[in-house]
C-alpha positions as CSV (number, residue, x, y, z in Angstrom):
1,M,175.1,83.0,45.9
2,T,178.8,83.0,46.7
3,S,181.1,81.0,48.8
4,D,183.6,83.9,48.9
5,V,183.5,84.9,52.6
6,E,185.0,88.3,51.9
7,R,182.0,89.2,49.7
8,M,179.6,88.0,52.4
9,L,181.2,90.0,55.2
10,P,179.6,93.4,56.2
11,S,181.7,96.6,56.5
12,K,183.6,96.9,59.8
13,T,181.4,99.8,60.8
14,P,177.8,100.7,59.9
15,V,177.6,102.5,56.5
16,M,176.9,106.2,57.1
17,L,176.5,108.8,54.4
18,L,175.3,111.7,56.7
19,G,176.7,112.3,60.1
20,P,174.5,113.1,63.1
21,D,175.1,116.8,62.3
22,G,173.8,116.4,58.8
23,R,177.1,116.8,57.1
24,P,178.2,114.2,54.5
25,T,180.8,111.7,55.6
26,P,184.1,111.5,53.6
27,A,182.7,108.7,51.5
28,G,179.1,109.8,51.6
29,A,179.0,112.4,48.9
30,A,179.6,109.9,46.1
31,H,176.7,107.7,47.3
32,L,174.0,110.1,48.3
33,P,170.6,109.4,46.7
34,A,169.0,112.1,44.4
35,A,167.6,115.2,46.0
36,D,164.0,114.2,45.1
37,E,164.4,110.8,46.8
38,L,165.7,112.4,50.0
39,L,162.9,114.9,50.0
40,R,160.4,112.1,49.6
41,G,162.0,110.3,52.4
42,F,162.0,113.4,54.6
43,A,158.3,114.0,54.0
44,G,157.6,110.3,54.9
45,M,159.6,110.6,58.1
46,V,157.7,113.7,59.1
47,A,154.4,111.9,58.5
48,A,155.7,108.8,60.3
49,R,156.6,110.7,63.5
50,R,153.2,112.5,63.6
51,F,151.5,109.1,63.0
52,N,153.4,107.6,65.9
53,D,152.5,110.5,68.2
54,Q,148.8,110.3,67.2
55,A,148.6,106.5,67.6
56,S,150.2,106.8,71.1
57,A,147.6,109.5,72.0
58,L,144.8,107.1,70.8
59,V,146.0,104.5,73.3
60,R,145.6,107.0,76.1
61,Q,142.1,107.8,74.9
62,G,141.1,104.1,74.9
63,R,140.8,103.9,71.1
64,L,143.7,101.5,70.7
65,A,144.4,98.5,72.9
66,V,148.2,98.8,72.5
67,Y,150.7,100.7,70.4
68,P,154.4,99.8,69.8
69,S,155.9,103.1,68.7
70,S,158.6,103.4,66.1
71,H,159.6,106.9,67.3
72,G,163.3,107.2,66.5
73,Q,163.2,104.5,63.9
74,E,161.3,106.5,61.2
75,A,164.3,106.3,58.8
76,C,164.1,102.5,58.8
77,Q,160.4,102.5,58.4
78,V,160.3,104.9,55.4
79,A,163.3,103.5,53.6
80,A,161.9,100.0,53.8
81,A,158.8,101.1,51.9
82,Q,160.5,103.5,49.6
83,V,163.0,101.1,48.0
84,L,160.3,98.7,46.8
85,D,158.5,98.6,43.5
86,R,154.8,98.2,43.2
87,E,155.0,94.5,42.5
88,D,157.3,93.8,45.5
89,W,156.1,92.6,48.9
90,L,156.7,93.9,52.4
91,F,156.4,91.7,55.5
92,P,156.3,93.9,58.6
93,T,156.4,93.3,62.4
94,Y,154.0,94.7,64.9
95,R,156.2,97.8,65.2
96,D,156.2,98.6,61.5
97,T,152.9,100.4,61.2
98,A,154.6,103.5,59.8
99,A,156.2,101.4,57.1
100,V,152.9,100.1,56.0
101,V,151.4,103.6,55.9
102,A,154.4,104.7,53.9
103,R,153.7,101.8,51.5
104,G,150.3,103.3,50.9
105,G,148.2,101.7,53.6
106,D,145.2,103.6,55.0
107,P,146.3,104.6,58.6
108,V,142.9,103.6,60.1
109,E,143.0,100.2,58.5
110,V,146.7,99.7,59.5
111,L,145.8,100.2,63.1
112,G,142.9,97.8,63.0
113,L,144.8,94.9,64.5
114,L,146.1,97.0,67.4
115,K,142.6,98.3,68.0
116,G,141.6,94.7,68.7
117,D,139.8,93.8,65.5
118,W,139.9,90.1,64.5
119,H,141.6,90.7,61.1
120,S,144.7,92.5,59.9
121,G,142.7,95.7,59.0
122,Y,143.9,95.9,55.4
123,D,143.9,93.7,52.3
124,P,147.4,92.2,52.1
125,Y,147.0,91.4,48.4
126,E,145.9,94.9,47.5
127,L,148.9,96.5,49.3
128,R,151.3,93.6,48.8
129,V,152.0,93.8,52.5
130,G,151.8,90.9,54.9
131,P,149.7,91.2,58.0
132,L,151.3,92.9,61.0
133,T,152.9,90.1,63.0
134,T,153.0,90.0,66.8
135,P,154.9,86.7,67.4
136,L,158.6,87.2,66.7
137,A,160.0,86.1,63.4
138,T,157.0,84.1,62.3
139,Q,156.5,86.3,59.2
140,L,160.0,85.5,57.9
141,P,159.3,82.0,56.6
142,H,156.1,83.4,55.0
143,A,158.1,86.1,53.3
144,V,160.6,83.5,52.0
145,G,157.7,81.4,50.7
146,V,156.3,84.3,48.7
147,A,159.8,85.1,47.3
148,H,160.4,81.5,46.4
149,A,157.0,81.3,44.6
150,A,157.7,84.5,42.7
151,R,161.1,83.0,41.5
152,L,159.4,79.8,40.4
153,R,156.9,81.8,38.4
154,G,159.6,83.8,36.7
155,E,158.4,87.1,38.3
156,R,160.7,90.0,39.1
157,T,159.2,90.4,42.6
158,V,161.4,91.0,45.6
159,V,160.3,90.5,49.2
160,L,161.6,92.7,52.0
161,A,161.1,91.1,55.4
162,M,161.4,93.2,58.5
163,C,162.3,92.0,62.0
164,G,163.9,93.3,65.1
165,D,167.1,92.2,66.9
166,G,165.1,90.0,69.2
167,A,163.8,88.0,66.3
168,T,167.3,87.0,65.3
169,S,167.3,84.7,68.4
170,E,164.2,82.8,67.2
171,G,164.2,79.5,65.3
172,D,162.1,81.0,62.5
173,F,164.9,83.4,61.7
174,H,167.3,80.5,61.2
175,E,164.8,78.5,59.1
176,A,163.9,81.5,56.9
177,L,167.5,82.4,56.1
178,N,168.6,78.8,55.5
179,F,165.6,78.1,53.2
180,A,166.1,81.4,51.4
181,A,169.8,80.6,50.8
182,V,169.3,77.1,49.6
183,F,166.5,77.9,47.3
184,H,168.0,81.2,46.1
185,A,164.9,83.2,47.1
186,P,164.8,86.9,46.1
187,V,164.3,88.2,49.7
188,V,165.9,91.0,51.7
189,F,166.0,90.4,55.4
190,F,166.0,93.8,57.1
191,V,166.9,93.7,60.8
192,Q,166.0,96.9,62.8
193,N,168.5,96.5,65.6
194,N,167.0,99.0,68.1
195,Q,169.2,97.6,70.9
196,Y,166.5,95.9,73.0
197,A,164.2,92.9,72.7
198,I,161.7,94.5,75.1
199,S,164.0,94.7,78.2
200,V,166.8,92.4,77.0
201,P,169.8,94.3,75.6
202,L,171.6,93.1,72.5
203,A,174.7,92.0,74.5
204,R,172.5,89.4,76.2
205,Q,171.2,88.1,72.9
206,S,174.3,87.8,70.7
207,V,178.1,88.0,70.8
208,A,178.5,88.2,67.0
209,P,180.4,91.2,65.8
210,S,177.1,92.4,64.3
211,L,173.8,90.9,63.4
212,A,174.7,91.3,59.8
213,H,177.6,88.8,60.3
214,K,175.0,86.1,60.9
215,G,174.4,85.9,57.2
216,V,177.8,84.3,56.7
217,G,176.6,81.1,58.3
218,Y,173.9,80.7,55.6
219,G,176.0,81.9,52.6
220,I,174.1,85.2,52.6
221,P,175.9,88.5,52.1
222,G,175.3,91.0,54.9
223,E,175.7,94.7,55.5
224,Q,175.3,96.9,58.5
225,V,174.1,100.5,58.1
226,D,173.4,103.5,60.3
227,G,169.6,103.1,60.9
228,N,169.2,106.8,61.7
229,D,170.7,107.9,58.3
230,L,167.9,107.8,55.7
231,A,170.4,108.5,52.9
232,A,172.5,105.5,53.8
233,L,169.5,103.3,54.3
234,L,168.1,104.1,50.8
235,D,171.5,103.4,49.3
236,V,172.1,100.1,51.1
237,L,168.6,98.7,51.0
238,S,168.0,99.7,47.3
239,G,171.3,97.9,46.4
240,A,170.2,94.8,48.3
241,V,166.8,94.9,46.6
242,E,168.3,95.2,43.2
243,R,170.8,92.4,43.8
244,A,168.0,90.1,44.9
245,R,166.0,91.1,41.8
246,A,169.0,90.4,39.6
247,G,169.1,86.8,40.7
248,E,171.9,87.1,43.3
249,G,169.7,85.5,46.0
250,P,168.8,86.7,49.6
251,Q,170.5,89.6,51.3
252,L,170.8,90.5,55.0
253,V,170.8,94.2,56.1
254,E,171.1,95.3,59.7
255,G,170.0,98.9,60.5
256,R,171.6,100.2,63.8
257,T,168.9,102.3,65.4
258,Y,167.2,102.9,68.7
259,R,163.8,102.7,70.2
260,I,163.4,106.1,71.9
261,Q,160.1,105.4,73.5
262,A,159.0,102.4,75.6
263,H,158.4,98.9,74.0
264,T,154.7,99.6,74.1
265,N,152.4,101.7,76.3
266,A,152.4,98.8,78.8
267,D,156.2,98.9,79.2
268,D,158.3,100.9,81.7
269,A,161.6,101.4,79.9
270,T,163.2,103.2,82.9
271,R,163.5,99.9,84.6
272,Y,166.1,98.6,82.2
273,R,167.9,101.5,80.6
274,A,169.4,104.8,81.7
275,D,168.1,108.2,80.7
276,D,171.6,109.3,79.5
277,E,171.5,106.4,77.0
278,V,168.2,107.6,75.6
279,T,169.5,111.2,75.4
280,A,172.6,110.1,73.5
281,W,170.6,108.3,70.9
282,A,168.0,111.2,70.7
283,A,170.9,113.4,69.5
284,K,171.2,111.1,66.4
285,D,167.5,111.8,65.5
286,P,167.0,110.8,61.8
287,L,164.7,113.8,61.1
288,V,167.0,116.4,62.5
289,R,170.0,114.9,60.6
290,L,168.3,114.9,57.2
291,D,166.7,118.3,57.8
292,A,170.1,119.8,58.5
293,Y,171.6,118.4,55.3
294,L,168.6,119.4,53.1
295,R,168.6,122.9,54.4
296,A,172.4,123.3,54.0
297,E,172.1,122.2,50.4
298,G,169.2,124.6,49.7
299,I,166.9,121.6,49.0
300,L,164.5,122.3,51.9
301,D,163.1,125.7,53.0
302,D,160.5,126.8,55.5
303,A,157.7,126.8,53.1
304,R,158.3,123.2,51.9
305,A,158.9,122.0,55.5
306,A,155.6,123.6,56.5
307,A,153.8,121.8,53.6
308,F,155.2,118.5,54.8
309,T,154.1,119.2,58.4
310,E,150.6,120.2,57.1
311,A,150.4,116.9,55.1
312,A,151.4,115.0,58.2
313,E,148.7,116.7,60.3
314,E,146.2,115.7,57.7
315,V,147.3,112.0,58.1
316,A,146.9,112.4,61.9
317,R,143.4,114.0,61.5
318,R,142.2,111.2,59.2
319,T,143.6,108.7,61.7
320,R,141.9,110.4,64.6
321,D,138.6,110.8,62.9
322,G,138.6,107.2,61.7
323,M,139.5,105.7,65.0
324,N,136.9,107.8,66.8
325,R,134.1,106.2,64.7
326,D,132.4,103.3,66.4
327,V,131.8,100.4,64.1
328,E,129.0,98.0,64.8
329,P,130.4,94.5,64.7
330,D,128.7,91.8,62.7
331,P,128.4,88.6,64.8
332,D,128.3,86.5,61.6
333,D,132.0,87.4,61.1
334,L,132.8,85.0,63.9
335,F,131.8,82.2,61.6
336,R,132.0,83.6,58.1
337,F,135.7,83.2,57.5
338,V,136.7,80.1,59.6
339,Y,136.3,77.7,56.6
340,S,135.5,78.3,53.0
341,R,132.5,76.0,53.5
342,P,131.0,76.2,57.0
343,T,131.0,72.9,59.0
344,P,127.7,71.6,60.5
345,Q,129.0,72.5,63.9
346,L,129.6,76.1,62.8
347,A,126.2,76.3,61.3
348,E,124.7,75.1,64.6
349,Q,126.6,77.6,66.6
350,L,125.6,80.4,64.3
351,A,122.0,79.5,64.7
352,V,122.4,79.6,68.5
353,V,123.9,83.1,68.2
354,H,121.1,84.3,66.0
355,D,118.5,82.9,68.5
356,E,120.2,84.7,71.4
357,L,120.3,88.0,69.5
358,L,116.6,87.6,68.6
359,R,115.7,86.9,72.2
360,D,117.7,89.9,73.3
361,T,116.1,92.2,70.8
362,S,112.6,91.0,71.7
363,S,113.2,91.6,75.4
364,R,114.4,95.1,74.8
365,T,111.4,96.0,72.5
366,E,108.7,94.2,74.5
367,P,106.3,96.7,76.2
368,E,106.8,97.1,79.9
369,A,103.3,95.8,80.8
370,H,104.0,92.5,79.2
371,R,107.3,91.8,80.9
């Protein structure tokens, strides 16, 4: 860590390597990631957008209880997964389903929690991804704990913890950053500033010059980056990850982006933001921006773009088919995972459930004449 305030301060404006028109900025050309990394990111964003659209459709069909779309934030989602090595950990929020899929999660399992299942849907240890978190910022102290444990064990693991702008107003955010700084934990805090905490605009949450400036109070270096510029995100986040891996302690990155769609399917965004604001941000679409650059450089053509679209459709199809399969719940699961060794009370309750199920089965199979 450093006490040099100048080294902790973020840039005065968000780092941008590609402008909204896809053209490199004056300082961008020297920092652009390799073409194969940009292509990989573009393919991931195409898949992420299709996944968002498919999940939203599943809500309307009654297959999902709720879905918080990350439409418009795909660059943040994909970059967060892409900059991590296999041994690293990702701690997402409820809106980061696309990031978990980009990390290698099965899309059907990733949607398990939002379907209403009692578990997270996927194996966190297999994916090295924490469960999707609905309460704001509660995953951040957990992420710091994993990072601290990795440092104590001498591992090279880095943890990337995602949160939104609203989470920076929570006590867990303060506790996580302070603990991480004091104990030199190798964790990158990635704030997706999509301008609204449900209906509360950023101006009603913080008067700091940027959310990245909040790191100064903890002795954590911060940086702000255009969250709709995948190239800039890969550059800034990968740098933060490697500094954390090299023993320089926690890092804070703010991605300036925008939630194009409503907070969830239960939200009416027209009640708190104007259409022209949404239109202005839609013009900064991360997919359109990178598509323009890749085509101008001859890296992307129609055939390759069609292949990415076809792969994204396959993800959507697998998601659709998996979510349309009814799974028979096992009543024993209500008791199986409460304690490693069931208590007498749980055993008694389980017996009651078994008796009720047996009675129900008997009543449905008993001949009509004997009822």
